[in-house]
py3Dmol code that shows the C-alpha trace and the ligand (Angstrom):
import py3Dmol

protein = """\
ATOM      1  CA  MET A   1      14.330   9.176  82.657  1.00  0.00           C
ATOM      2  CA  LYS A   2      14.332   7.848  86.190  1.00  0.00           C
ATOM      3  CA  LYS A   3      14.448  10.374  89.013  1.00  0.00           C
ATOM      4  CA  ASP A   4      17.604  10.725  91.136  1.00  0.00           C
ATOM      5  CA  ILE A   5      16.364   9.568  94.544  1.00  0.00           C
ATOM      6  CA  LEU A   6      19.388  10.701  96.586  1.00  0.00           C
ATOM      7  CA  GLY A   7      18.829  14.328  95.659  1.00  0.00           C
ATOM      8  CA  LEU A   8      15.230  14.469  96.937  1.00  0.00           C
ATOM      9  CA  SER A   9      14.579  16.060 100.309  1.00  0.00           C
ATOM     10  CA  PHE A  10      12.469  14.226 102.885  1.00  0.00           C
ATOM     11  CA  GLU A  11       9.455  16.436 102.119  1.00  0.00           C
ATOM     12  CA  GLU A  12       9.849  15.891  98.381  1.00  0.00           C
ATOM     13  CA  LEU A  13      10.115  12.149  98.824  1.00  0.00           C
ATOM     14  CA  LYS A  14       6.999  12.134 101.007  1.00  0.00           C
ATOM     15  CA  ASN A  15       5.061  14.035  98.346  1.00  0.00           C
ATOM     16  CA  GLU A  16       6.126  11.829  95.446  1.00  0.00           C
ATOM     17  CA  ASP A  17       3.225  10.070  93.648  1.00  0.00           C
ATOM     18  CA  PHE A  18       5.109   6.828  94.202  1.00  0.00           C
ATOM     19  CA  PHE A  19       4.616   7.018  97.977  1.00  0.00           C
ATOM     20  CA  LYS A  20       0.907   8.079  97.891  1.00  0.00           C
ATOM     21  CA  ASP A  21      -0.463   4.639  98.776  1.00  0.00           C
ATOM     22  CA  ILE A  22       2.464   3.472 100.853  1.00  0.00           C
ATOM     23  CA  PRO A  23       2.450   3.851 104.658  1.00  0.00           C
ATOM     24  CA  SER A  24       4.347   6.971 105.703  1.00  0.00           C
ATOM     25  CA  TYR A  25       6.799   5.099 107.930  1.00  0.00           C
ATOM     26  CA  ARG A  26       8.155   3.544 104.733  1.00  0.00           C
ATOM     27  CA  VAL A  27       9.247   7.000 103.522  1.00  0.00           C
ATOM     28  CA  GLU A  28      11.212   7.408 106.745  1.00  0.00           C
ATOM     29  CA  GLN A  29      12.796   4.018 106.267  1.00  0.00           C
ATOM     30  CA  VAL A  30      13.840   4.787 102.698  1.00  0.00           C
ATOM     31  CA  PHE A  31      15.226   8.215 103.666  1.00  0.00           C
ATOM     32  CA  SER A  32      17.135   6.668 106.557  1.00  0.00           C
ATOM     33  CA  TRP A  33      18.674   3.959 104.340  1.00  0.00           C
ATOM     34  CA  LEU A  34      19.786   6.621 101.897  1.00  0.00           C
ATOM     35  CA  HIS A  35      21.030   9.378 104.171  1.00  0.00           C
ATOM     36  CA  ASN A  36      21.778   7.755 107.502  1.00  0.00           C
ATOM     37  CA  LYS A  37      22.795   4.185 106.792  1.00  0.00           C
ATOM     38  CA  ASN A  38      24.296   5.237 103.443  1.00  0.00           C
ATOM     39  CA  VAL A  39      23.534   2.122 101.401  1.00  0.00           C
ATOM     40  CA  SER A  40      24.485   2.149  97.743  1.00  0.00           C
ATOM     41  CA  SER A  41      21.602   0.135  96.262  1.00  0.00           C
ATOM     42  CA  PHE A  42      17.901  -0.530  96.794  1.00  0.00           C
ATOM     43  CA  ASP A  43      18.686  -4.216  97.426  1.00  0.00           C
ATOM     44  CA  GLU A  44      20.375  -3.299 100.700  1.00  0.00           C
ATOM     45  CA  MET A  45      17.181  -1.746 102.126  1.00  0.00           C
ATOM     46  CA  LEU A  46      16.504  -4.904 104.057  1.00  0.00           C
ATOM     47  CA  ASN A  47      13.457  -3.896 106.089  1.00  0.00           C
ATOM     48  CA  LEU A  48      11.452  -3.057 102.953  1.00  0.00           C
ATOM     49  CA  PRO A  49       9.294  -5.702 101.268  1.00  0.00           C
ATOM     50  CA  LYS A  50      10.960  -7.111  98.157  1.00  0.00           C
ATOM     51  CA  SER A  51       8.133  -5.850  95.934  1.00  0.00           C
ATOM     52  CA  LEU A  52       8.657  -2.304  97.181  1.00  0.00           C
ATOM     53  CA  ARG A  53      12.387  -2.514  96.519  1.00  0.00           C
ATOM     54  CA  GLU A  54      11.705  -3.721  92.972  1.00  0.00           C
ATOM     55  CA  ASN A  55       9.217  -0.902  92.358  1.00  0.00           C
ATOM     56  CA  LEU A  56      11.680   1.640  93.712  1.00  0.00           C
ATOM     57  CA  LYS A  57      14.294   0.312  91.299  1.00  0.00           C
ATOM     58  CA  GLU A  58      11.913   0.766  88.374  1.00  0.00           C
ATOM     59  CA  THR A  59      10.972   4.319  89.327  1.00  0.00           C
ATOM     60  CA  TYR A  60      14.182   5.844  90.677  1.00  0.00           C
ATOM     61  CA  SER A  61      17.820   5.798  89.811  1.00  0.00           C
ATOM     62  CA  PHE A  62      20.540   5.468  92.380  1.00  0.00           C
ATOM     63  CA  ASN A  63      23.198   7.694  90.921  1.00  0.00           C
ATOM     64  CA  GLY A  64      25.913   7.252  93.485  1.00  0.00           C
ATOM     65  CA  VAL A  65      29.649   7.309  92.921  1.00  0.00           C
ATOM     66  CA  ALA A  66      31.704   4.194  92.106  1.00  0.00           C
ATOM     67  CA  LEU A  67      35.337   3.808  93.091  1.00  0.00           C
ATOM     68  CA  VAL A  68      37.975   3.848  90.333  1.00  0.00           C
ATOM     69  CA  LYS A  69      41.084   4.523  92.399  1.00  0.00           C
ATOM     70  CA  ARG A  70      41.880   5.074  96.087  1.00  0.00           C
ATOM     71  CA  LEU A  71      45.153   6.599  97.212  1.00  0.00           C
ATOM     72  CA  GLU A  72      46.127   6.943 100.870  1.00  0.00           C
ATOM     73  CA  SER A  73      48.978   9.110 102.060  1.00  0.00           C
ATOM     74  CA  PRO A  74      51.375   7.125 104.248  1.00  0.00           C
ATOM     75  CA  THR A  75      52.482  10.319 105.972  1.00  0.00           C
ATOM     76  CA  ASP A  76      49.264  12.055 107.032  1.00  0.00           C
ATOM     77  CA  GLY A  77      46.481   9.552 106.264  1.00  0.00           C
ATOM     78  CA  THR A  78      44.785  11.756 103.655  1.00  0.00           C
ATOM     79  CA  VAL A  79      42.691   9.634 101.293  1.00  0.00           C
ATOM     80  CA  LYS A  80      42.014  10.622  97.721  1.00  0.00           C
ATOM     81  CA  TYR A  81      39.255   8.929  95.747  1.00  0.00           C
ATOM     82  CA  LEU A  82      38.800   8.939  91.992  1.00  0.00           C
ATOM     83  CA  PHE A  83      35.130   8.134  91.369  1.00  0.00           C
ATOM     84  CA  SER A  84      33.166   7.412  88.222  1.00  0.00           C
ATOM     85  CA  LEU A  85      29.563   8.552  87.808  1.00  0.00           C
ATOM     86  CA  SER A  86      26.694   6.690  86.147  1.00  0.00           C
ATOM     87  CA  ASP A  87      27.584   8.224  82.754  1.00  0.00           C
ATOM     88  CA  GLY A  88      31.272   7.349  83.079  1.00  0.00           C
ATOM     89  CA  GLU A  89      32.456  10.847  83.998  1.00  0.00           C
ATOM     90  CA  LEU A  90      35.207  11.105  86.606  1.00  0.00           C
ATOM     91  CA  ILE A  91      35.423  13.239  89.743  1.00  0.00           C
ATOM     92  CA  GLU A  92      37.666  13.437  92.820  1.00  0.00           C
ATOM     93  CA  THR A  93      36.979  13.529  96.533  1.00  0.00           C
ATOM     94  CA  VAL A  94      39.461  13.933  99.389  1.00  0.00           C
ATOM     95  CA  LEU A  95      39.149  12.740 102.990  1.00  0.00           C
ATOM     96  CA  LEU A  96      41.345  14.704 105.398  1.00  0.00           C
ATOM     97  CA  LYS A  97      42.195  13.878 108.981  1.00  0.00           C
ATOM     98  CA  SER A  98      42.819  16.632 111.474  1.00  0.00           C
ATOM     99  CA  ASN A  99      42.673  16.917 115.245  1.00  0.00           C
ATOM    100  CA  ARG A 100      39.121  18.215 114.864  1.00  0.00           C
ATOM    101  CA  GLY A 101      37.971  15.012 113.135  1.00  0.00           C
ATOM    102  CA  LEU A 102      37.384  13.919 109.576  1.00  0.00           C
ATOM    103  CA  SER A 103      36.692  16.332 106.812  1.00  0.00           C
ATOM    104  CA  VAL A 104      35.520  15.525 103.281  1.00  0.00           C
ATOM    105  CA  CYS A 105      36.331  17.777 100.345  1.00  0.00           C
ATOM    106  CA  ILE A 106      33.865  17.151  97.510  1.00  0.00           C
ATOM    107  CA  SER A 107      33.562  18.074  93.835  1.00  0.00           C
ATOM    108  CA  THR A 108      30.520  19.994  92.623  1.00  0.00           C
ATOM    109  CA  GLU A 109      31.028  19.776  88.859  1.00  0.00           C
ATOM    110  CA  VAL A 110      32.752  17.486  86.348  1.00  0.00           C
ATOM    111  CA  GLY A 111      35.641  19.756  85.454  1.00  0.00           C
ATOM    112  CA  CYS A 112      35.482  23.516  85.675  1.00  0.00           C
ATOM    113  CA  LYS A 113      34.889  26.398  83.270  1.00  0.00           C
ATOM    114  CA  MET A 114      36.462  29.145  85.365  1.00  0.00           C
ATOM    115  CA  GLY A 115      39.913  28.806  83.781  1.00  0.00           C
ATOM    116  CA  CYS A 116      42.154  29.714  86.754  1.00  0.00           C
ATOM    117  CA  ARG A 117      45.700  29.378  85.410  1.00  0.00           C
ATOM    118  CA  PHE A 118      47.186  27.546  88.406  1.00  0.00           C
ATOM    119  CA  CYS A 119      44.398  24.970  88.741  1.00  0.00           C
ATOM    120  CA  ALA A 120      44.463  21.425  87.336  1.00  0.00           C
ATOM    121  CA  SER A 121      40.656  21.048  87.511  1.00  0.00           C
ATOM    122  CA  THR A 122      40.103  23.501  84.737  1.00  0.00           C
ATOM    123  CA  LYS A 123      42.781  22.045  82.446  1.00  0.00           C
ATOM    124  CA  ALA A 124      40.836  18.838  81.762  1.00  0.00           C
ATOM    125  CA  GLY A 125      37.807  20.858  80.584  1.00  0.00           C
ATOM    126  CA  PHE A 126      34.202  21.110  81.779  1.00  0.00           C
ATOM    127  CA  SER A 127      31.588  18.396  81.110  1.00  0.00           C
ATOM    128  CA  ARG A 128      28.605  19.016  83.350  1.00  0.00           C
ATOM    129  CA  LYS A 129      27.303  19.965  86.763  1.00  0.00           C
ATOM    130  CA  LEU A 130      26.837  17.334  89.464  1.00  0.00           C
ATOM    131  CA  THR A 131      23.427  16.449  90.861  1.00  0.00           C
ATOM    132  CA  ALA A 132      22.788  16.911  94.589  1.00  0.00           C
ATOM    133  CA  GLY A 133      22.754  13.110  94.869  1.00  0.00           C
ATOM    134  CA  GLU A 134      26.220  12.858  93.351  1.00  0.00           C
ATOM    135  CA  MET A 135      27.512  15.409  95.861  1.00  0.00           C
ATOM    136  CA  LEU A 136      25.905  13.586  98.800  1.00  0.00           C
ATOM    137  CA  SER A 137      27.172  10.251  97.574  1.00  0.00           C
ATOM    138  CA  GLN A 138      30.811  11.438  97.815  1.00  0.00           C
ATOM    139  CA  VAL A 139      30.354  12.261 101.505  1.00  0.00           C
ATOM    140  CA  TYR A 140      28.507   9.005 102.186  1.00  0.00           C
ATOM    141  CA  TYR A 141      31.153   6.910 100.428  1.00  0.00           C
ATOM    142  CA  ALA A 142      33.950   8.511 102.463  1.00  0.00           C
ATOM    143  CA  ARG A 143      31.915   8.036 105.640  1.00  0.00           C
ATOM    144  CA  VAL A 144      31.365   4.325 105.022  1.00  0.00           C
ATOM    145  CA  ASP A 145      34.967   3.836 103.879  1.00  0.00           C
ATOM    146  CA  SER A 146      36.427   5.517 106.979  1.00  0.00           C
ATOM    147  CA  GLY A 147      33.901   4.001 109.367  1.00  0.00           C
ATOM    148  CA  GLU A 148      34.044   7.209 111.354  1.00  0.00           C
ATOM    149  CA  ARG A 149      31.943  10.289 111.952  1.00  0.00           C
ATOM    150  CA  ILE A 150      32.361  13.051 109.400  1.00  0.00           C
ATOM    151  CA  GLY A 151      32.992  16.326 111.230  1.00  0.00           C
ATOM    152  CA  SER A 152      32.959  18.739 108.318  1.00  0.00           C
ATOM    153  CA  VAL A 153      32.442  19.015 104.578  1.00  0.00           C
ATOM    154  CA  MET A 154      34.106  21.407 102.152  1.00  0.00           C
ATOM    155  CA  LEU A 155      32.720  22.207  98.704  1.00  0.00           C
ATOM    156  CA  MET A 156      36.221  22.864  97.463  1.00  0.00           C
ATOM    157  CA  GLY A 157      36.985  20.006  95.069  1.00  0.00           C
ATOM    158  CA  ILE A 158      36.606  20.100  91.288  1.00  0.00           C
ATOM    159  CA  GLY A 159      34.158  22.704  89.972  1.00  0.00           C
ATOM    160  CA  GLU A 160      32.644  26.016  90.992  1.00  0.00           C
ATOM    161  CA  PRO A 161      29.886  25.425  93.591  1.00  0.00           C
ATOM    162  CA  LEU A 162      28.164  28.756  92.920  1.00  0.00           C
ATOM    163  CA  ASP A 163      27.868  27.826  89.231  1.00  0.00           C
ATOM    164  CA  ASN A 164      25.662  24.939  90.455  1.00  0.00           C
ATOM    165  CA  LEU A 165      23.841  26.742  93.232  1.00  0.00           C
ATOM    166  CA  ASN A 166      20.430  25.045  93.062  1.00  0.00           C
ATOM    167  CA  MET A 167      22.006  21.630  93.477  1.00  0.00           C
ATOM    168  CA  VAL A 168      24.224  22.976  96.263  1.00  0.00           C
ATOM    169  CA  PHE A 169      21.075  24.162  98.109  1.00  0.00           C
ATOM    170  CA  ARG A 170      19.566  20.711  97.703  1.00  0.00           C
ATOM    171  CA  PHE A 171      22.779  19.156  98.992  1.00  0.00           C
ATOM    172  CA  LEU A 172      22.781  21.488 102.027  1.00  0.00           C
ATOM    173  CA  ASP A 173      19.157  20.597 102.854  1.00  0.00           C
ATOM    174  CA  ASN A 174      19.779  16.873 102.814  1.00  0.00           C
ATOM    175  CA  ILE A 175      23.171  16.766 104.524  1.00  0.00           C
ATOM    176  CA  SER A 176      21.818  18.700 107.501  1.00  0.00           C
ATOM    177  CA  ASP A 177      18.552  16.721 107.837  1.00  0.00           C
ATOM    178  CA  SER A 178      18.499  15.149 111.290  1.00  0.00           C
ATOM    179  CA  ARG A 179      16.992  11.973 109.804  1.00  0.00           C
ATOM    180  CA  GLY A 180      20.144  11.660 107.719  1.00  0.00           C
ATOM    181  CA  LEU A 181      23.723  12.638 108.506  1.00  0.00           C
ATOM    182  CA  GLY A 182      22.539  15.689 110.463  1.00  0.00           C
ATOM    183  CA  LEU A 183      25.634  17.746 109.729  1.00  0.00           C
ATOM    184  CA  SER A 184      25.087  21.329 110.796  1.00  0.00           C
ATOM    185  CA  HIS A 185      25.662  24.062 108.212  1.00  0.00           C
ATOM    186  CA  ARG A 186      28.255  25.516 110.582  1.00  0.00           C
ATOM    187  CA  HIS A 187      30.503  22.624 109.649  1.00  0.00           C
ATOM    188  CA  ILE A 188      30.191  23.179 105.900  1.00  0.00           C
ATOM    189  CA  SER A 189      32.408  25.457 103.784  1.00  0.00           C
ATOM    190  CA  VAL A 190      31.545  26.602 100.290  1.00  0.00           C
ATOM    191  CA  SER A 191      34.373  28.011  98.188  1.00  0.00           C
ATOM    192  CA  THR A 192      33.954  30.364  95.238  1.00  0.00           C
ATOM    193  CA  CYS A 193      36.183  32.117  92.726  1.00  0.00           C
ATOM    194  CA  GLY A 194      33.853  35.104  93.147  1.00  0.00           C
ATOM    195  CA  LEU A 195      30.490  34.965  91.312  1.00  0.00           C
ATOM    196  CA  ILE A 196      28.822  38.145  92.568  1.00  0.00           C
ATOM    197  CA  PRO A 197      25.135  37.467  91.726  1.00  0.00           C
ATOM    198  CA  GLU A 198      25.316  34.098  93.476  1.00  0.00           C
ATOM    199  CA  ILE A 199      27.137  35.560  96.506  1.00  0.00           C
ATOM    200  CA  ASN A 200      24.189  37.971  96.769  1.00  0.00           C
ATOM    201  CA  ILE A 201      21.672  35.117  96.572  1.00  0.00           C
ATOM    202  CA  LEU A 202      23.576  33.261  99.299  1.00  0.00           C
ATOM    203  CA  ALA A 203      23.625  36.366 101.504  1.00  0.00           C
ATOM    204  CA  GLU A 204      19.825  36.627 101.272  1.00  0.00           C
ATOM    205  CA  LYS A 205      19.468  32.998 102.387  1.00  0.00           C
ATOM    206  CA  ARG A 206      21.360  33.788 105.602  1.00  0.00           C
ATOM    207  CA  LEU A 207      22.757  30.280 105.948  1.00  0.00           C
ATOM    208  CA  GLN A 208      25.190  29.343 108.694  1.00  0.00           C
ATOM    209  CA  ILE A 209      27.759  27.936 106.258  1.00  0.00           C
ATOM    210  CA  THR A 210      31.278  29.355 105.930  1.00  0.00           C
ATOM    211  CA  LEU A 211      31.854  31.111 102.639  1.00  0.00           C
ATOM    212  CA  SER A 212      35.409  30.992 101.270  1.00  0.00           C
ATOM    213  CA  LEU A 213      36.522  33.440  98.622  1.00  0.00           C
ATOM    214  CA  SER A 214      39.423  32.381  96.402  1.00  0.00           C
ATOM    215  CA  LEU A 215      41.089  35.756  96.131  1.00  0.00           C
ATOM    216  CA  HIS A 216      44.745  34.953  95.411  1.00  0.00           C
ATOM    217  CA  ALA A 217      45.601  38.516  94.351  1.00  0.00           C
ATOM    218  CA  PRO A 218      44.708  41.938  95.774  1.00  0.00           C
ATOM    219  CA  PHE A 219      45.076  43.901  92.499  1.00  0.00           C
ATOM    220  CA  ASP A 220      42.851  43.660  89.430  1.00  0.00           C
ATOM    221  CA  ASP A 221      45.602  43.265  86.823  1.00  0.00           C
ATOM    222  CA  MET A 222      47.309  40.494  88.793  1.00  0.00           C
ATOM    223  CA  ARG A 223      44.049  38.722  89.606  1.00  0.00           C
ATOM    224  CA  SER A 224      42.733  38.927  86.037  1.00  0.00           C
ATOM    225  CA  GLU A 225      45.910  37.303  84.776  1.00  0.00           C
ATOM    226  CA  MET A 226      45.549  34.437  87.267  1.00  0.00           C
ATOM    227  CA  MET A 227      41.750  34.150  87.255  1.00  0.00           C
ATOM    228  CA  PRO A 228      39.791  35.171  84.127  1.00  0.00           C
ATOM    229  CA  ILE A 229      36.578  35.517  86.182  1.00  0.00           C
ATOM    230  CA  ASN A 230      38.066  38.754  87.539  1.00  0.00           C
ATOM    231  CA  ASN A 231      37.385  40.392  84.160  1.00  0.00           C
ATOM    232  CA  THR A 232      33.667  39.822  84.707  1.00  0.00           C
ATOM    233  CA  TYR A 233      33.607  40.541  88.439  1.00  0.00           C
ATOM    234  CA  PRO A 234      36.484  42.864  89.352  1.00  0.00           C
ATOM    235  CA  LEU A 235      37.759  43.352  92.888  1.00  0.00           C
ATOM    236  CA  LYS A 236      35.921  46.494  93.930  1.00  0.00           C
ATOM    237  CA  SER A 237      32.455  45.073  93.286  1.00  0.00           C
ATOM    238  CA  LEU A 238      33.506  41.633  94.515  1.00  0.00           C
ATOM    239  CA  ILE A 239      34.699  42.917  97.883  1.00  0.00           C
ATOM    240  CA  ALA A 240      31.552  45.054  98.162  1.00  0.00           C
ATOM    241  CA  ALA A 241      29.436  41.903  97.642  1.00  0.00           C
ATOM    242  CA  CYS A 242      31.506  40.068 100.271  1.00  0.00           C
ATOM    243  CA  ASP A 243      31.198  42.940 102.765  1.00  0.00           C
ATOM    244  CA  ASN A 244      27.452  42.843 102.204  1.00  0.00           C
ATOM    245  CA  TYR A 245      27.505  39.057 102.765  1.00  0.00           C
ATOM    246  CA  VAL A 246      29.354  39.484 106.074  1.00  0.00           C
ATOM    247  CA  ASN A 247      27.013  42.259 107.221  1.00  0.00           C
ATOM    248  CA  THR A 248      23.852  40.404 106.225  1.00  0.00           C
ATOM    249  CA  THR A 249      24.766  36.975 107.617  1.00  0.00           C
ATOM    250  CA  GLY A 250      27.074  37.961 110.496  1.00  0.00           C
ATOM    251  CA  ARG A 251      29.342  35.142 109.311  1.00  0.00           C
ATOM    252  CA  ARG A 252      33.059  35.511 108.768  1.00  0.00           C
ATOM    253  CA  ILE A 253      34.405  35.003 105.239  1.00  0.00           C
ATOM    254  CA  SER A 254      37.557  32.982 104.731  1.00  0.00           C
ATOM    255  CA  ILE A 255      39.881  34.438 102.100  1.00  0.00           C
ATOM    256  CA  GLU A 256      41.850  31.763 100.249  1.00  0.00           C
ATOM    257  CA  TYR A 257      45.209  33.082  99.138  1.00  0.00           C
ATOM    258  CA  THR A 258      47.517  30.749  97.228  1.00  0.00           C
ATOM    259  CA  ILE A 259      51.034  32.102  97.614  1.00  0.00           C
ATOM    260  CA  ILE A 260      53.028  32.353  94.395  1.00  0.00           C
ATOM    261  CA  LYS A 261      56.706  33.098  94.645  1.00  0.00           C
ATOM    262  CA  GLY A 262      57.741  36.596  93.611  1.00  0.00           C
ATOM    263  CA  LYS A 263      54.218  37.463  92.507  1.00  0.00           C
ATOM    264  CA  ASN A 264      51.583  37.877  95.194  1.00  0.00           C
ATOM    265  CA  ASP A 265      53.887  37.554  98.224  1.00  0.00           C
ATOM    266  CA  THR A 266      55.319  41.075  98.147  1.00  0.00           C
ATOM    267  CA  LYS A 267      55.117  43.843 100.738  1.00  0.00           C
ATOM    268  CA  ILE A 268      52.823  45.833  98.448  1.00  0.00           C
ATOM    269  CA  CYS A 269      50.418  42.885  98.232  1.00  0.00           C
ATOM    270  CA  ALA A 270      50.421  42.492 102.017  1.00  0.00           C
ATOM    271  CA  GLU A 271      49.659  46.188 102.482  1.00  0.00           C
ATOM    272  CA  ARG A 272      46.868  46.075  99.932  1.00  0.00           C
ATOM    273  CA  LEU A 273      45.325  43.059 101.697  1.00  0.00           C
ATOM    274  CA  ALA A 274      45.349  45.048 104.927  1.00  0.00           C
ATOM    275  CA  GLU A 275      43.605  47.958 103.185  1.00  0.00           C
ATOM    276  CA  LEU A 276      40.915  45.627 101.888  1.00  0.00           C
ATOM    277  CA  PHE A 277      40.259  43.509 104.969  1.00  0.00           C
ATOM    278  CA  LYS A 278      41.636  45.029 108.172  1.00  0.00           C
ATOM    279  CA  GLY A 279      39.102  45.457 110.946  1.00  0.00           C
ATOM    280  CA  LYS A 280      36.454  43.465 109.100  1.00  0.00           C
ATOM    281  CA  LEU A 281      35.122  39.951 109.674  1.00  0.00           C
ATOM    282  CA  TYR A 282      37.576  38.116 107.416  1.00  0.00           C
ATOM    283  CA  HIS A 283      40.193  35.452 107.970  1.00  0.00           C
ATOM    284  CA  ILE A 284      43.061  34.927 105.535  1.00  0.00           C
ATOM    285  CA  ASN A 285      44.000  31.367 104.756  1.00  0.00           C
ATOM    286  CA  LEU A 286      47.406  31.133 103.077  1.00  0.00           C
ATOM    287  CA  ILE A 287      48.043  28.097 100.880  1.00  0.00           C
ATOM    288  CA  PRO A 288      51.466  27.360  99.418  1.00  0.00           C
ATOM    289  CA  LEU A 289      50.795  26.757  95.704  1.00  0.00           C
ATOM    290  CA  ASN A 290      50.555  23.115  94.673  1.00  0.00           C
ATOM    291  CA  GLU A 291      52.522  23.169  91.441  1.00  0.00           C
ATOM    292  CA  ILE A 292      50.809  21.566  88.459  1.00  0.00           C
ATOM    293  CA  LYS A 293      52.352  20.046  85.329  1.00  0.00           C
ATOM    294  CA  GLU A 294      52.244  23.246  83.259  1.00  0.00           C
ATOM    295  CA  LYS A 295      54.015  25.139  86.065  1.00  0.00           C
ATOM    296  CA  PRO A 296      52.777  28.599  85.167  1.00  0.00           C
ATOM    297  CA  TYR A 297      53.811  29.698  88.662  1.00  0.00           C
ATOM    298  CA  GLU A 298      56.343  28.740  91.307  1.00  0.00           C
ATOM    299  CA  SER A 299      55.467  27.734  94.854  1.00  0.00           C
ATOM    300  CA  VAL A 300      57.004  29.013  98.087  1.00  0.00           C
ATOM    301  CA  SER A 301      58.766  27.123 100.881  1.00  0.00           C
ATOM    302  CA  LYS A 302      57.137  26.682 104.276  1.00  0.00           C
ATOM    303  CA  SER A 303      59.340  29.383 105.815  1.00  0.00           C
ATOM    304  CA  GLU A 304      58.497  31.827 103.009  1.00  0.00           C
ATOM    305  CA  ALA A 305      54.798  31.153 103.641  1.00  0.00           C
ATOM    306  CA  TYR A 306      55.251  31.904 107.353  1.00  0.00           C
ATOM    307  CA  GLU A 307      57.173  35.050 106.455  1.00  0.00           C
ATOM    308  CA  PHE A 308      54.212  36.324 104.431  1.00  0.00           C
ATOM    309  CA  GLN A 309      51.848  35.337 107.242  1.00  0.00           C
ATOM    310  CA  ASN A 310      53.916  37.410 109.687  1.00  0.00           C
ATOM    311  CA  LYS A 311      53.742  40.409 107.389  1.00  0.00           C
ATOM    312  CA  LEU A 312      49.943  40.152 107.388  1.00  0.00           C
ATOM    313  CA  ILE A 313      49.695  39.667 111.139  1.00  0.00           C
ATOM    314  CA  LYS A 314      51.889  42.720 111.731  1.00  0.00           C
ATOM    315  CA  LEU A 315      49.517  44.704 109.533  1.00  0.00           C
ATOM    316  CA  GLY A 316      46.644  43.654 111.801  1.00  0.00           C
ATOM    317  CA  LEU A 317      45.111  40.834 109.757  1.00  0.00           C
ATOM    318  CA  ASN A 318      43.965  37.386 110.852  1.00  0.00           C
ATOM    319  CA  ALA A 319      46.068  34.945 108.852  1.00  0.00           C
ATOM    320  CA  THR A 320      47.022  31.276 109.037  1.00  0.00           C
ATOM    321  CA  VAL A 321      49.019  28.960 106.767  1.00  0.00           C
ATOM    322  CA  ARG A 322      47.122  25.865 105.706  1.00  0.00           C
ATOM    323  CA  ARG A 323      48.862  22.536 106.226  1.00  0.00           C
ATOM    324  CA  ARG A 324      49.633  20.767 102.957  1.00  0.00           C
ATOM    325  CA  LEU A 325      47.813  17.484 103.526  1.00  0.00           C
ATOM    326  CA  GLY A 326      48.154  14.736 100.945  1.00  0.00           C
ATOM    327  CA  ALA A 327      50.966  16.418  99.021  1.00  0.00           C
ATOM    328  CA  ASP A 328      52.536  12.995  98.451  1.00  0.00           C
ATOM    329  CA  ILE A 329      49.409  11.650  96.718  1.00  0.00           C
ATOM    330  CA  ASP A 330      48.732  14.550  94.377  1.00  0.00           C
ATOM    331  CA  ALA A 331      45.811  15.717  96.463  1.00  0.00           C
ATOM    332  CA  ALA A 332      45.689  19.048  94.630  1.00  0.00           C
ATOM    333  CA  CYS A 333      42.348  19.496  92.934  1.00  0.00           C
ATOM    334  CA  GLY A 334      41.799  17.794  89.637  1.00  0.00           C
ATOM    335  CA  GLN A 335      45.167  16.180  89.005  1.00  0.00           C
ATOM    336  CA  LEU A 336      43.957  12.575  89.191  1.00  0.00           C
ATOM    337  CA  ARG A 337      40.959  13.155  86.940  1.00  0.00           C
ATOM    338  CA  ARG A 338      43.115  14.983  84.430  1.00  0.00           C
ATOM    339  CA  ASP A 339      45.740  12.205  84.316  1.00  0.00           C
ATOM    340  CA  GLU A 340      43.083   9.500  83.973  1.00  0.00           C
ATOM    341  CA  THR A 341      41.217  11.424  81.238  1.00  0.00           C
ATOM    342  CA  GLU A 342      44.436  11.880  79.254  1.00  0.00           C
ATOM    343  CA  LYS A 343      45.206   8.155  79.587  1.00  0.00           C
ATOM    344  CA  ARG A 344      41.780   7.290  78.131  1.00  0.00           C
ATOM    345  CA  MET A 345      42.124   9.625  75.135  1.00  0.00           C
TER     346      MET A 345
END
"""
ligand_1 = """\
26
LIG
N 35.888 26.909 92.279
C 35.975 27.079 93.678
C 36.253 25.812 94.460
C 37.257 24.831 93.912
S 38.964 25.218 94.009
C 36.973 28.153 94.014
O 37.573 28.696 93.100
O 37.100 28.509 95.168
C 39.381 25.116 95.706
C 40.551 26.001 96.109
O 41.810 25.469 95.657
C 40.452 27.398 95.524
O 40.827 28.344 96.487
C 41.472 27.329 94.401
O 41.861 28.586 93.993
C 42.561 26.480 95.039
N 43.513 25.904 94.102
C 43.298 25.438 92.868
N 44.434 24.984 92.312
C 45.398 25.126 93.241
C 46.785 24.844 93.257
N 47.413 24.313 92.207
N 47.481 25.128 94.390
C 46.840 25.669 95.469
N 45.544 25.960 95.493
C 44.812 25.705 94.394
"""
view = py3Dmol.view(width=600, height=400)
view.addModel(protein, "pdb")
view.setStyle({"model": 0}, {"cartoon": {"style": "trace"}})
view.addModel(ligand_1, "xyz")
view.setStyle({"model": 1}, {"stick": {}})
view.zoomTo()
view.show()
C-alpha cells in the first residue's frame, strides 16, 4: 500500500528512503506544497521536475478529502462540507465565522462508537478512524475554499479524538509546523466525551491546546443514561483526571454542557456543577441542544439558556452560552453524513 504523504511530519519526510538521493531543498518544496500552499495533487507541485512528480505519485498516496456537498448558511455564513474519502466513506467539516476570524471544526473518525443518545454522529455507526492526512486535508480544503486565514481549529466534528490519539498527535505536529500552516496549539481545541487514560497521556505531553470535556450532566445516573461512556469512566475519577490535567498543564479546561429541557437545567444540577468546578480553572460552555430526528430530548429556548447561565454565574462559575451557528443548515454534528448514508442504503 502507498504511504499517506500528508500525514508525515517534515522530519519523517526528510528521512524517507525516497528522498535519500534527492537534494534536501526538494523536501522543503514538497512539504510547502502540501502544508502551506495546500495543493490537492502531485501534478500541482509546479516547481518540481516532472519525473519527480511521477515518482512521488507511484510511491505515495494523496488521501485528501473530496467535496460531495457544500451548504452555506444565508444568515451567519457558516459553511458545512460533506466530504468523501479515498475509500468512499463520508465525513463532515464546518467552517465558522466569528469576530475572531475563521474557525474550522473537523471530524476525527468516520462515525463514532461512543453512543451518546443525543448525538447524530453515533447513530450512523462507526466505520474507521481518520488518518492525520485526512484531518489536515479538511482544514486545508476549508482554507482554500474561504481564501482566508484560518484562526482556529476544533477537533469537535464526527468521532472521538482521544480514541484516535496517535493520529491526533501527528495532526497537531503538522498543523503547527511553521513551514506549513503554522497554527499555534493555543488556537486548537480538542473535545472528548471523557476517556481517562488518554486524558492522562495528554496531560503528560503538556501541550498548549485547549481540552474540552463533554460533561452534559453532573450526576452519574443522569450522565450514564445520556452517555454510555460514563459507565466505564464515572464522574469522580473523570473529574480527578481533569483536575490533574489542569494542574499539570496549567491550561483551563472547557466544560461542554448541552442544555436539555427539564433534565440537566435544574437548580440541583447548577449547584452540583458549582461543587465540582467552583474556584478551579474551568470554563462552562452552555450549548442549547440541537434536536436530532429521534428527539430523545427537548431543547431549551435562548432565554432559558441564559437563565441557566445566570444561575451558574450567581454560584460563582464562569459560564457562557454558545451561539448556535449554522442552525439553518443542520450544522449539528453528523446529520448530513447520516442522511446521505441512509439515502445510499
Ligand atoms: N466525541 C467528542 C467530540 C465530538 S462531539 C466529544 O464527545 O466531545 C462535539 C460536541 O458536540 C460534544 O460536546 C457533543 O457532546 C456535542 N453534541 C453532540 N450532539 C449534539 C447535539 N445534538 N446538540 C448539541 N450538542 C451536541
